[in-house]
N, C-alpha and C positions, 0 to 999 in steps of 0.2 A: 486561691480560695481557702479560707480557714475551715478546718474540720471541727464539727461539734462532737464532743464525747458524749455518747448517749447514756441514759440511765441503764445500769446493768439489768434491772428488772424488765425494762422494755425489750431487751434482747430476747426474752423468752416468748414474747407475744407478737412483736412487730415483724411483718414479712420482710425478709432480706431480699434485696434486688441484685440480680446477677447480670452484668453487662457483657455482651459478646460483640466483639468488633468483627464484622464481615469484611471481605476484600472487594475492592473495586478498582479497576484500572491497573491490576497487577500489584496491589498494595498488600503488605503483610498484615497479619492479625496482631493483637496487642495484649499487654499484661496490665492489670488494673486491680483496684480494691475499692471498697465502699465506705469504710470507716475504720478507725483504729481497732474496733472489736470484731468486725466481719471482714474476712479476707477471702478472695477468690483469685485463682491463678490462671493465666493463659499466656500466649506468646506476646512478645514485645511488638509495639506498633511504630512504624516509621513510614511516612508518605512525603511526597513533594507537592509543590503548589499546583501541579497538573492532575493530581489524583483525587479520588473520593474514597470515603469509608462508609459502609453501611453498618450502623449500630442497631442492636436489639436489646431488650431487657427482659429478664425472667425473674420469677421469685426463687427462693432458695430451693424449692422443690422441683424447679425446672419449668414451671408454668409461665407462659408469656403474660406480660402485664402492660397496661397502658401507662406511659410515663410522659412527663414534660422534659424536653431536652434543652440544655444550654451549653455553650462553648465559652470558655474564659481563658485568659492568658494570651498567648500568641505574641505577635510582633508588636513592638511599641508604637509603630506608625500604622501598619496595615491591619492590625487587630487579630482576633483569634479565628477568623473564618466564620462559617455559619453552619447550623444543623437544622434540618427540616423537622416538622412534627413526626415524620415517619422514621427519623433517625439517620437520614443521609447527611453526612458531613462533607462540606465543601471547604477546602483550605482557602486562605487569603490568596489573592492573585499574585502577590509578590512579597518578598521579605526585605528587611534592611540589615540582616545578619545571616550567618551561615546556617543556623538552625534555631528554632524556637520551640518551647514546650506549650502544649495546649491541654486543658483539662476539660473533658466531656463529662457532664453531670446529668443524671436522670433522677427525677423525683416523682413519687406517686402522690395523688391527691389525698389518699388515706393517711399517709405518714410522710409529709414533706421534710421532716427532721431526720429521716433515714435515707440520705441520698446514696446512689451508686455513682462511682466515678471511674473514669478511664483516662490514663495518661498516654499521650502520643507526642511524637516529635515531628515537626514540619521542616523540610529543607527546600531550598530553591530548586525548581525543576527547569527543564529546558524550555526556553521560549522559542528558540530557533535551533534545530539540530545542526550537526556539523555541516558546513557548506564549503565545498561541494560534497554531496553525499556519495558520489562516485566519480572517478576520473582516471585517466590513463597517462602514464609517463614512460619515457624511454630512459636509457642508462644515464645516470648523473643529473637528470632534470629535476627541477624543484617547483613547488607550488605552495601557496598559502591556504590554510584552512582556518575557519572561524566558527565559533558557536556562542550563543547568548543564553544566559540563565536569568531567571526572574528574581534577581537580587539587585536592589537599588542602594547604592552606598555600600557599607560593609567592607569586608576584606576577602570575601570568597573568590575563588577562581576555578577554572576548569583544570582537571588533571589529565594530561595527554600521555598515552602509551602506544607502542607498536605491538602488533600481534599477527599471528598467521590465521586467526579466525575470530569471529565476534566474541567468543567466550574468553579470549585473552591468552590462548596457547602460544607458545614460542617454539620455533624450530631449533635444531641443534646448534645452528650458527645464526644468532639473531641479526648479525650484520647483513645477511642476505635480504632483510626486510627494508633496508634503507636506514635513514636517521631522522630524528626530530630536532629542531632548534629549540631555543629557550622561549617558552610561552610569554606572551605579553597580554595584559588585561587592561581594559579601559573602563573606569568607573566614574560616577559623578555623585556628589553628595545629594542626599534627599532634599536639601534646602535649595538646590538649583532651581531656577525658574522653569527649566525643561529637563527634569531628571531623566536619566537613561538607565536601562538595564545594563548589567555587567556583560561586556563583550570581550571574549578571549580569542587570541589568534596564535597560530604556531606555524612554523615553516617545516615542510617535509621535503626531503631529498631522496630520490631513488638511488639504489645501489649503483656503483660505477659499472658493474658488469651484470648483465641480465642474459644468461645463456639460453633461457627458454621462457615463454610466457608464464607469469606467476601472479599471485594475488597477495596483497598485504592489507592490513586493516589498521587504521588510526582510531583508537578508542578514546572517548572523552567521558569523564565522570564529573558530576556536579559536586560541590563541596559538602562535607559532612554526610555523605551517603554511605550506608553500610553495604556489604557485598550483595545482599539480596534485595536491595531497593531498586526502583525502576528508573531513576534519573540517570540514564546513560545514553550515549549516542555513538555511532561509529560511521566511518567512511571507508568505502572499499576502493583500493587502488589496483588498477590493472597494469602490471609491470610488463612491458613488451620490448623485445630486442630490436624491433623495427624502428624504434625511436619516435613513435607517434605520441604527441601530447594533445589530450582532449579533455575538456572540462565543460560541464553544463553551465558554469557561471556566465559565460558569454550569452547563453540562451535566455538568461533572466535579466539581462541588462537593458537599460534604456538606450536604444540604438539610434544612430542618425538615419534620417530618411535618404533614399528609399530603403525600407527595412527588408531583410531577407525573411524567409519562412522558417518554421521550426523554432519559433521564439515565443516568449511570454506574451500573452494577449488576453483580451476578454472584453466584456460589455462594461461600459463606464458606469452603469447602474447596478452592477452585480454585487450588491452589498446588503447587509441587514441593518436595521435600526432598532435601538432600544432606548426608551425614554427620550426620544428626540435626538439621540446621538448615534453615529455610525459605530456599530459594534463588531461586525465581521465583514469580510469580503472574500471573493474567490475569483478564480480565473483558470486559464489553461494554455493551450498552444495554438498559434496560428499555423495551420498545417500545410496548406498547398495553395496553388493558384489554378483557377479554372478559367475557361473562356466559353462563351456561347457561340452560336453559329455566325454571329456578326463580328466576332473578335472582341467583344466587350469582356473585360476581365473581372473576376470575383475571387475573393479569398475564401478558403474553405476551412471550417473547423466543425466542432460538434454543436448541436442545438443547445446543450446545457452550458457550453462555453460562451457562444455568441448571443444566444437567444434566451438565456436564463430559464431553460427547461419549459418552453412554451409561454413564458410570461412577457416576452418582448413584443414590440411592434416594429414593422419596417421603419427605417430612418433612425433607429437608436445608434449611438456612437460606439464604435469599436476602437479600443486604445491599445497602445504598445508602450511599455509592458503592461500586463494586467495589473489590477489593483493590488494583488498579493505581493507584487514586487515594488510597490510604491507606498507602503505603509497605509494602504486603504485610502489614498487621497484621490478622489475623482478629479478628472480634468475639469477645469473651471473653478475648482476650489483651491488647488495648489499645484506646484510644478511637479515634474517627474514623469509625465506621460505625454504621448503624442496621439492625437486622433488620426487613425490610419484608414478607416473605412466606415461606411454606414450600412447597417443591417438591411439586407434585401429580402430575405425570406427563408423559410425552413419547412420541411415536412413535419407536421405537428405530431409530437410523441403520443398525444392523447387519442389519435385516430388508430383504430385497430389495424388498418392496412399499412400504416407506417412501420417499416422494418429496419430503419437506420436512425442514427442519432447524428444529424448533420444540419448545417446551416451555412449560408453564404452571405457575404457582404461586399458591397461595391467599394473598391479602394478610392481613397481621396487622391486626386491627381498628384503624382510625384512622391507618394508616401510608401508605396510597396514596389519592390523589385519586379519589373514587368517581365523578366526572363524566367521567373519562378524559382530563383535560387533558394536552396534550403541550406542552412548552416551545417557545415561539416560533411555534407554528402559527397564532396569531391575528393581528389587525391591528396596525398601527403605533400606539404610544402617544405622548402628547405629548412625552416625553423622547427619542423616537427608537427606543426598544427595542420589541420585538415581544411582544405579550401571549400567555400560554399559552391554548390552546383545544383542545377535543376534536376528533377527526376528524369528518367529515360522515358521517351514517348515514341521513339522511331519505329519500334516493332509492333505497336498496337494502335498507332495514330491517336495517342492520348486517351485511350479507353481503359488502359490498365489490363492486368492479367489476373487469372483466378488463383486463389490460394490452394496449394496442394500439400499433402502431408509430408513433413520433412523438409519443406522448402526453406532455404536460408534467407532470412529477411533482416532488414535494418529499419530503424526509425530515428528521427531527430526531433527531440521534444524539449520542452521548457525545463523539466526537472532533472532528467537523467542524461540529457544530451544525446549523442550518437551512441546507440547500442545495437547489438545484433544477437539473433538467436534463430530458432527453427520453429516452423508451424508444428504444433504438437497435437492439435485436434481440429477437425473440420466438421461441417454440417452440425454445428452446435446450436441447440435450442437452450436459451438461458433466460432466467428471470433477473431483471435489473431494477433496483429500487431508486426512485427519484424523490427529491425533496424540494420544497419551495424556498428554502433558505440555505445560506452558505454554511451555517452551523449544523445543518442536517438534523433539525429537531422537529420539522413538520413534514412528514411523508405525504406525498401526493399521488404517487403512481408506482405500481409494481408491474412492469411491462415485460412481456415475453417476446424476445427476439428469436428469430429462427435463421438457420443457415449462416451462423457466424463462424469465425475461426479464432483459435486461441494460440498464442505464442507463449511458451513457458521458458523463462530465462532469469537468472540472477541479475538484478538491476536492469532488466530490460525496460521496465516502466515504473512509474510511481505517480502519486497524486500531482496533478499539474501538467502531465504529458497528454492529457485528453485533447484530441483534435490533431495529434501528430499523424503524418502520413507514413504508412508502413509500405516499404518497397522491397522488391526482389534484390537481394544483395549482389547478385551476379550482373544485373543490368540496370538497376535503379528504377525499373518499371513499377508504377503504383500497384499495390496489391490490396490495400485496405486502409481504413480510417480507425485508429485506436480510440476507444471511448470508455472502457470500463475495465476493472481488474481488482485483484486481491492477492494476498500471499498465502501459499499453501503451507501445510504442516512441516515441510522441509525447508521453509524460508525462501522458496522460489516464487517469483512473481508470475501470475497467470494473467496475461494481457488479452483482452477480448476486443475484437475488431469487426467492423462492418466490411464485407468485401467491396472492393472499389467499384465493380460493375453495379452492385446494388445501390451504392451511393449515387452514382450518376443516373441510374434509372429512376430513383426516387425523386431526385431534383428535376429531371426531365418531366415527370408526370405531375409533380406536386408544387413546384416552384416556377412560376412563369417569369421569364426574363422581361426586362422593360420593353423589349421589342416584340413580345408575344411568345408563343410556344417555340421552344428551341431544343438544341441538343448540346449538353455541356461536355467538355473534354478537359483533360489535364494539360496545363501549359508546361512544356519541358523541352528537351533537346535530344541529341543522339544518345542511345543507350550506352551506359558505362558502368563499370563495377564500383562497389562501395568499399572503402577501406575499413573493413569490419572490426569492431571492438566487441569481443564476447567475454563476459565475466563468468568464470567457472562457478557452477552451482555447487552448494555444499552437498556432501555425500548424505543420502537419506539414512536415517537411523532405523534399523530393523528392530521392531518391538519383540520382546521375548514371547514365545508361544505359551498360551495358557494351557493348563492341563486338559480343559475341555476341547480346545482346538487340536491338541495333539491326539487326544483319544478319538476324535472324529476321523482324523487322517489315518490313524492306525486301523480303524474299522474298515477303511476302504483299501488298505494295502493288499489284501489277497486278490481283489478284483484287478487292481493295478498290475500286480505281478503276473497275473494270468494273461493280461493283455500283452505285456512285455514278452512273456514266454512264448507267445504265438509266433514271434519273429525269431527265426533260427539264428541270425547273426547276433541278436541281442539277448538270447535266451539265458546266457550265463551271467548276465548282469542283474543288478538289483535296483528296485525302486526304493528311494529313501524319502524321509520327511524333512522339509525345509520351510522356512517362513515364506509366505507368498509375497511376491513383489508387486502384484496387482491389488492385493487385498491386505493392507497392513493389519497385523494381528491374527490373521488366519494362517493355518498350515497349508502347504501344498505338497502334492505328490511329485517328487523330483525324478524325472526319467533321464536316461542317457541322451546325449546331444542329438544323435541321428535317429531318434525314434520316429518312424513314419506314422502318419494318420493319427496323430495324438489328439484326443478329444479335449475340449476346453475344461471339462471337469469329469470326475468319476465319483459317483455317489454323492454329488454335491461338493466335492473337494477339488479345488483348482489343481490342474496339472502344470508342470514346470520343467523346463530344460535349463542346463547351466547357462549363466549369463555369458553372452558372446563378447569377445574382445572388441569387435568392430560391429556395432548394431547395424542391421540392414532394415530397409523399409518392409512393411508387411507385404505378403504376396497379394497380387492384384485380385485374385479370386476371393481371398479371405476379406479384403477390404470391401469388396462389393457386397458380400454376404452380411458384414457388420453394418454397412450403411442401410441395407434393407431392413435388418432387424431393429436398428435404431429408429428408423422412421416409423416402424410399426408399433414401437413400445414407448417412445419419448413422452407423448402426451399423457399416457396413463401414469408413468413414473413421476412426472411433475405434479400431477393432480393428487396422486395417492400417497406421497411421502413428503411431509413438509421440510425434511432435512435435505432433500435433493432439489437443487435450484438450477441444474444444468445437465444436459445429456448430449453427447457428441460421439465422435469416432476418432480413435488414434491408434497408437501402437501398443501391443501388450508388452509388459516387462517380463512376465513369466515365460512367454514364448514370442520373441521379437519377430518371428516369421508370420505371426498371426496379428490381425487387427483386433481391437477391443472396443467395446462400447464404453465410453467414459461416463462415469456418474460423478458429477461435481457435487460434493456433499458439504453442508455447513458443519464445520468441526465443533461448533458450540452446541449442537443438538444431537440427541440420540437418534441415529438413523434406523434402529431396529435391524432386522435381518435383511440384508441386501443380497440380490441374486449374484451367484458366482458365474452364471452364464444366462444368456437370453436367446431363445430360439437356437440353441446350440452354439452361440458365439460367446467369446470371452467378454467379461466385463472388467473394468479397472476403476478403482476408487481414487478420486482426487479430493483429499480432505483439505479444506481451506476456509478462510474467512468468507463471509457472504460478500459477493462483489457489489461494488457501487460505482457510480460514475466518478472518475478520478480527476475531479478538479481540485486544485489545492486551495487551502483555506488560510486566511490571514487575519490579523487584528490591526486596528489603526495605530499609527505611531505619531501623528501630528496633532498639535494642539488646535489647529484650524478645524479639525473635525471632532475632537473630543477633548475638552478642556479638563485638566485635573482640578480637583477640589482644592480650596484654600488649605494651607498647612495646618490650620487648627482642626481640620477634619481629616478622616482617613483619605489618603490620596488614591486616585483611580488612574492607573496607567494602562494604555492600550498601545501595543507595539506589534509589528509584523510577526506573524507566527505561522510559517508553513507547517502543515500537518506532519508530525514526527512519524518515522518508520515504525 
């Protein structure tokens, strides 16, 4: 855009416009100017094709003003992107080079000759994060990783590096992380009849010696991305001396029939349409096999996976893999999927009495493994891979067992494969948001589920694992059905599941079998252990104590010391101040390890004992008291504070011998003052993203469902895109 040099006299009277670039999707702010005679400074701007920027305009005095927005420049083929009347900028969906400049212009009706401008740079973002996103390897074993960026043609590629954490840190001996081969990238010219995004692959080899379980990270960065820009992805590798090789890639593949469970699946109609074209699709996991009293078998998954969140009718087709793993190409339009079942029924989410997210479908004869085998649930095989196996059903007659705090569990799902962790919270009441579309732009229901359980674990679950069966790792007995989750402020996934008994009870009462009222049970075999794969969680960062938090704790110190001094054995020791592990940002009164009868708080300040080397479960009496207090207070907490979306019971970190009432808090909202204790029982905050049903999302890749425009017009490409982490 050419700049007009204004009349110097006009500068004395014309209002100057100040543009401010706001951040969206982790994007940085920008630097800009309005004309050669008026200059305003701010930070530089850089975003990728997956980001957004919110712009605003003010007069030179700082007053907001109404402007007309335009975006110019950009990619020679895909254009500059677009900006809404409110100033929300959306980049083009793809680029044909590594980076392009875009000029954002704001003009007022009063003086269109005095525009304000902002410059920004667009780079290609990730279309598909690194695949697999997590995997396990034994000594000297190798695997291939790949990632796709939204660049068509051009010369950009992904830059792969090894690190010991997602931030890029390196150990003293980098060789202990393994090694990367030479990356290769596949590109196609924009002029191809079916142009493709840039896809880059690299080979990773584990170190020849793995003395103890360890974790390595493969990092990938898109081209022309500065250090603080968002277009990065990583994969976590579990290095194990037992030689187990496990990858979720097999769970996402188009498998020969009869298919095992724990694999990609979904409803053949689970997609969005825009302007008569398929624009998004979604799917999840085919979780387990059930049978009714007559022996008729059914596949089990979530309502939102098989029944499109109450939008389906019995008889709809269930496919393998789900549309997300076939470029959003429904069966009947193109190849790549197999019909494996027809929807039978589901407890409606819209009904208040429904307390599970479940649906069942009748397998097509010969399409599903009738033994109930689940991928990787069996023992290690000679080549290091894990055999498929059915869940254990011998000790409960197929009815499953109840979740208990600290129970080691496993799940086999579409996105993260086989993973293990522990039950971290029980008796959880939680609000889950539902949407009518895969793109999650049309909310339909915010439903409160009660008596759920949570599994906290690095890489335990991700979008697309919905519908996976959660089993007891010691005997493979069903424990629950995974259906929702999110990531907490420490980067740990918090996976929410319906208890197995509740799932069966809801199906028994709300879904009538073809032969009439029945009793559903899990199809399985003799109980057996699971070869667990547990990814180490990152160490939580302890925030610095604010002066106010420290002052509050100091005011309570005399009372704390008085309580400690009443014990002869501990009277010579001191109470100190330390960061609370249950309440990030608050101070705690730190007592000696063996302090008896330690209250949850003193003068509103949490109490704490030194962290134990080997954490134990809370005392049974403390757990019972916390459950009672939770049940008495949960409804009021959920109603009274919009930042709290879940309440349950787990283990205190400040004193692991005590249970704590968990408050699951939306980390994007100000929670206000949260209680340090309830009815004399400890509370513990879990700051996290708001949970949602974790179906994965994709975009179409085939011309059969979305034709690109002619070369003389801006091209529109639609490719598979699982939701990035």
